[in-house]
C-alpha positions as CSV (number, residue, x, y, z in Angstrom):
1,M,0.0,0.0,0.0
2,K,1.7,3.2,-1.2
3,L,-0.9,5.6,0.4
4,T,-0.6,6.3,4.1
5,L,-2.8,8.3,6.4
6,E,0.2,10.4,7.3
7,A,0.7,11.4,3.7
8,L,-3.0,12.2,3.3
9,E,-3.0,14.3,6.4
10,A,0.0,16.2,5.0
11,L,-1.8,16.9,1.8
12,D,-4.9,18.0,3.6
13,A,-3.0,20.3,5.9
14,I,-1.1,22.0,3.0
15,D,-4.4,22.6,1.2
16,R,-6.2,24.0,4.2
17,H,-3.3,26.1,5.6
18,G,-1.9,27.3,2.2
19,S,1.8,26.3,2.5
20,F,4.1,23.6,3.5
21,A,5.4,25.7,6.4
22,A,1.9,26.4,7.7
23,A,1.0,22.8,7.3
24,A,4.0,21.7,9.2
25,K,3.2,24.0,12.1
26,A,-0.4,22.7,12.2
27,L,0.9,19.1,12.3
28,H,3.5,19.9,14.9
29,R,6.3,18.7,12.5
30,V,9.3,20.4,10.9
31,P,8.8,21.7,7.3
32,S,11.4,19.4,5.9
33,A,9.5,16.3,7.2
34,V,6.2,17.5,5.4
35,T,8.2,18.1,2.2
36,Y,9.8,14.7,2.4
37,T,6.4,13.0,3.0
38,V,4.9,14.7,-0.1
39,Q,7.9,14.0,-2.3
40,K,8.0,10.3,-1.3
41,L,4.3,10.0,-2.1
42,E,4.8,11.5,-5.5
43,Q,7.7,9.1,-6.2
44,D,5.7,6.1,-4.9
45,L,2.6,7.0,-7.1
46,D,4.8,8.3,-10.0
47,V,2.6,11.4,-10.3
48,L,3.1,15.1,-9.7
49,L,0.7,16.2,-6.9
50,F,1.8,19.9,-6.6
51,D,2.7,22.5,-9.3
52,R,5.7,24.3,-7.7
53,R,6.4,26.8,-10.5
54,G,4.7,29.7,-8.7
55,H,5.3,31.4,-5.4
56,R,3.3,28.7,-3.7
57,A,2.6,25.1,-4.4
58,V,-0.7,24.4,-6.1
59,L,-2.4,21.0,-6.3
60,T,-2.4,19.5,-9.7
61,E,-5.5,17.8,-11.1
62,A,-4.2,14.5,-9.9
63,G,-3.5,16.0,-6.5
64,Q,-7.0,17.4,-6.2
65,E,-8.5,14.0,-6.9
66,L,-6.2,12.3,-4.4
67,L,-7.1,14.9,-1.7
68,R,-10.8,14.7,-2.5
69,E,-10.9,10.9,-2.0
70,G,-8.3,11.0,0.6
71,R,-10.4,13.1,2.9
72,N,-13.0,10.5,2.8
73,L,-10.4,8.0,4.0
74,L,-9.3,10.3,6.8
75,N,-12.8,10.9,8.0
76,A,-13.5,7.1,7.9
77,A,-10.3,6.5,9.9
78,G,-11.1,9.1,12.4
79,G,-14.6,7.7,12.9
80,L,-13.2,4.2,13.3
81,E,-10.8,5.4,16.0
82,C,-13.7,7.0,17.9
83,R,-15.9,3.8,17.5
84,V,-13.1,1.6,18.7
85,R,-12.6,3.8,21.8
86,Q,-16.4,3.7,22.4
87,V,-16.6,-0.1,22.1
88,A,-13.8,-0.4,24.6
89,K,-16.0,1.7,27.0
90,G,-19.0,-0.5,26.4
91,W,-20.8,1.4,23.6
92,E,-21.7,-0.6,20.5
93,A,-20.2,0.0,17.1
94,E,-23.7,-0.2,15.6
95,L,-27.2,-0.5,16.9
96,V,-30.1,-1.5,14.6
97,I,-33.5,-0.3,15.9
98,A,-36.6,-1.8,14.2
99,V,-39.8,0.2,14.5
100,N,-43.3,-1.1,14.0
101,E,-45.0,0.4,10.9
102,I,-47.9,1.5,13.0
103,L,-45.8,3.9,15.1
104,P,-44.8,7.4,14.0
105,L,-41.1,8.2,13.6
106,A,-41.2,11.9,14.7
107,P,-40.9,11.2,18.4
108,L,-38.0,8.8,17.7
109,Y,-36.2,11.5,15.6
110,E,-36.4,13.9,18.6
111,L,-34.9,11.2,20.8
112,L,-32.1,10.5,18.2
113,T,-31.2,14.2,18.3
114,V,-30.7,14.0,22.1
115,Y,-28.6,10.8,21.7
116,Y,-26.3,12.3,19.0
117,A,-25.8,15.4,21.1
118,E,-24.8,13.3,24.1
119,H,-22.9,10.4,22.5
120,G,-23.1,10.0,18.8
121,E,-20.2,7.5,18.1
122,T,-22.4,4.4,17.8
123,R,-23.8,4.1,14.2
124,L,-27.5,3.9,14.4
125,R,-29.8,2.3,11.8
126,L,-33.6,2.5,11.8
127,T,-35.7,-0.2,10.0
128,R,-39.4,-0.7,9.6
129,E,-41.2,-4.0,10.4
130,S,-44.8,-5.0,10.7
131,L,-46.8,-7.7,12.4
132,S,-44.7,-10.9,13.0
133,G,-41.8,-9.2,11.3
134,C,-41.1,-7.3,14.5
135,W,-40.2,-10.4,16.5
136,D,-38.7,-12.0,13.4
137,A,-36.3,-9.1,13.1
138,L,-34.9,-10.1,16.5
139,A,-34.9,-13.8,15.8
140,D,-33.2,-13.3,12.4
141,Q,-30.6,-10.9,13.9
142,R,-31.8,-8.0,11.7
143,A,-32.4,-5.8,14.7
144,D,-31.0,-5.3,18.2
145,L,-34.0,-3.5,19.6
146,V,-37.6,-3.5,18.5
147,V,-40.0,-0.6,19.2
148,G,-43.6,-1.8,19.1
149,A,-43.4,-5.6,18.9
150,S,-46.9,-7.1,19.0
151,G,-48.2,-10.6,19.4
152,D,-46.3,-13.5,21.0
153,P,-42.5,-13.7,21.0
154,P,-40.8,-16.5,19.1
155,P,-40.4,-19.9,20.9
156,G,-37.1,-20.7,22.5
157,G,-36.6,-17.6,24.7
158,G,-33.6,-15.3,24.6
159,Y,-35.7,-12.2,24.4
160,A,-36.8,-9.6,27.0
161,S,-39.6,-7.1,26.7
162,Q,-41.4,-4.3,28.5
163,S,-44.8,-2.8,27.7
164,L,-45.0,0.4,25.8
165,G,-48.8,0.6,26.2
166,E,-51.7,0.0,23.9
167,M,-52.4,1.4,20.4
168,R,-56.0,2.3,19.7
169,F,-57.6,1.6,16.3
170,V,-60.6,2.7,14.4
171,Y,-62.4,0.8,11.6
172,A,-62.4,3.2,8.8
173,M,-63.4,3.6,5.1
174,A,-64.0,6.3,2.5
175,P,-67.4,8.0,3.0
176,S,-68.4,6.8,-0.5
177,H,-67.7,3.2,0.3
178,L,-70.8,0.9,0.4
179,L,-69.9,-0.3,3.9
180,A,-70.3,3.3,5.2
181,A,-74.0,3.1,4.6
182,E,-74.5,-0.2,6.6
183,P,-76.1,0.0,10.1
184,E,-73.9,-0.4,13.1
185,P,-72.6,-2.5,14.6
186,L,-71.1,-4.1,11.5
187,S,-71.4,-7.9,11.6
188,A,-68.6,-10.2,10.4
189,E,-71.0,-11.4,7.7
190,V,-71.5,-7.9,6.3
191,R,-67.8,-7.1,6.6
192,A,-66.8,-10.3,4.7
193,R,-68.6,-8.9,1.6
194,H,-66.1,-6.0,1.3
195,R,-62.4,-6.0,0.5
196,A,-60.0,-5.2,3.3
197,V,-56.8,-3.3,2.9
198,V,-54.0,-5.1,4.8
199,M,-50.4,-4.3,5.5
200,A,-47.9,-7.0,4.4
201,D,-46.2,-8.9,7.2
202,T,-42.5,-8.4,7.0
203,S,-41.6,-11.7,8.7
204,R,-39.0,-13.9,6.8
205,R,-39.0,-17.0,9.0
206,L,-41.7,-16.8,11.6
207,P,-45.4,-17.6,10.6
208,V,-47.0,-14.5,9.2
209,R,-50.2,-13.2,10.8
210,T,-53.2,-11.0,9.9
211,V,-55.2,-8.7,12.1
212,G,-58.8,-7.5,11.8
213,L,-59.9,-9.8,9.0
214,V,-63.0,-12.1,8.9
215,T,-63.2,-15.5,7.3
216,G,-63.5,-15.4,3.5
217,Q,-62.8,-11.6,3.2
218,D,-61.0,-10.5,0.0
219,T,-57.8,-8.6,0.7
220,F,-55.7,-5.9,-1.0
221,T,-52.1,-6.0,0.4
222,V,-49.9,-2.9,0.6
223,P,-46.3,-2.5,1.9
224,T,-46.7,0.2,4.6
225,M,-49.2,1.7,7.0
226,Q,-49.1,5.0,5.0
227,A,-50.0,3.0,1.9
228,K,-52.9,1.3,3.7
229,L,-54.2,4.7,4.9
230,E,-54.0,6.1,1.4
231,A,-55.7,3.0,-0.1
232,Q,-58.6,3.3,2.3
233,V,-59.0,7.1,1.6
234,A,-59.1,6.2,-2.1
235,G,-62.0,3.8,-1.4
236,L,-60.1,0.6,-2.4
237,G,-61.1,-1.2,0.8
238,V,-61.8,-1.0,4.5
239,G,-59.9,-1.9,7.7
240,F,-58.5,-0.9,11.0
241,L,-56.2,2.1,11.2
242,P,-54.3,3.6,14.2
243,E,-56.6,6.2,15.7
244,N,-53.9,8.9,15.7
245,L,-53.1,8.3,12.0
246,A,-56.8,8.3,10.9
247,A,-57.8,11.3,13.1
248,P,-57.0,14.1,10.6
249,Y,-58.9,12.3,7.8
250,L,-61.9,11.6,10.1
251,A,-61.9,15.3,11.1
252,T,-62.0,16.5,7.5
253,G,-64.5,13.8,6.3
254,R,-62.1,12.0,4.0
255,L,-62.6,8.9,6.1
256,V,-65.5,7.8,8.3
257,S,-65.4,5.3,11.1
258,R,-67.9,2.5,11.8
259,R,-68.2,0.2,14.8
260,P,-67.5,-3.5,14.2
261,E,-69.6,-6.1,16.1
262,E,-66.6,-7.1,18.2
263,G,-65.6,-3.5,18.8
264,N,-62.2,-1.9,18.3
265,P,-59.8,-3.9,20.5
266,P,-56.5,-2.0,21.2
267,E,-53.2,-3.7,20.4
268,P,-50.6,-4.1,23.2
269,L,-47.1,-3.1,22.0
270,F,-43.8,-3.9,23.5
271,L,-40.2,-2.8,23.6
272,A,-38.1,-6.0,22.9
273,W,-34.5,-6.9,22.7
274,H,-32.0,-9.8,23.0
275,T,-31.2,-10.7,26.6
276,R,-27.6,-11.2,25.7
277,R,-27.2,-7.7,24.3
278,R,-26.1,-5.4,27.1
279,G,-24.2,-2.6,25.4
280,R,-24.6,0.9,26.7
281,T,-26.3,2.3,23.6
282,L,-29.0,-0.3,23.9
283,V,-29.5,0.4,27.6
284,W,-29.6,4.2,26.8
285,F,-32.4,3.7,24.3
286,R,-34.3,1.3,26.5
287,E,-34.4,3.7,29.3
288,H,-35.4,6.7,27.2
289,L,-38.0,4.8,25.1
290,L,-39.8,3.7,28.3
291,A,-40.2,7.2,29.6
292,D,-43.9,8.0,30.0
293,A,-43.8,11.2,27.9
294,L,-42.2,9.4,24.9
295,R,-44.5,6.4,25.1
296,T,-47.5,8.6,25.1
297,R,-46.2,10.4,22.0
298,L,-45.5,7.2,20.2
299,L,-49.0,5.8,20.9
300,R,-51.0,8.9,20.6
301,N,-49.1,11.3,18.3
C-alpha cells in the first residue's frame, strides 16, 4: 500500500493552511518532514501532486483528486478510531432499531437528536417491520432493539420485553364506500362482503399473521401503513387504522369510522431486545423509550 494516512494528512494540511510551512506548524512537524512526505508519495505513485512553479505550491488535477478521495479515508479512519474507543467503553459500534410500521417516527427522531448530542459515536440504523416481522427481526438478527413488537415472542426464549402501552384503532373507510351506509354494529358477515386493505407482514422466518380480518374476506395487500391509509382514503377497501393516524382524515371527512360487532380492541405493544445484548447504547435507548412522555407520544401522536 503506497498511500498512508500520514501522507494524506499532510496533503490535507497543506491545502487547508496554504503552504508547506503552515501545514508543518499545524501538524507539529518540521517543514522538511512534510516536504519529504509529499515528495515520497509523488515518487511512490509516480505522479506530480503539486505544481511548484509559482510562489506557492498548487495542487495538480491528480493531487486534487487524491485529496478529495483521501479526505473520505481520513474521515473514515477518524470515525473508526472513535468507535473503537467507544466499544472499549461498552458502547456498541452499531445499533439497529426496528420500528413497527404503525408507530410514528417523529418522536424517535427527537430522541435521536438527544442521543447524537450526548454520545453519537455508535452508528444507528432504523428499519421498519410489521406484524410478526417485529419479532422476526430479533430472531433473524436483523435488529438489536424493536420498538412496538406485537403478538407473542418466538419460541425458545432469549428475548426480553417491556410494555409500551396499547395502540387504539378505528375501523375506517371512505365516505363513498358501500360499507359506510350499513347500520352499526357491522357484523362479520357484512364485513366479509367487502375488500379489506391489509399491510404486508415483513416476517421472513416466523409464521405471518393478519389482524382484523374475517373469514372469507377479500384482501388488497400494501407494503406500509401509510399506503394502507391512502388506499382506504381512495376507497379501495376498508380496515383498522391507528386512531392517531386516521384522526385528521376523520376530522375532514375523507374517512368515516364504523363500529364492528366485536368493537375496536387495542393492540398491546412492547419494547423488545435480545437478553444477551447489554451494550450501553441499547441500555440508553431502552431507558429513554420507556419514559412516560415518549411512550405517550409514540402511541397517541
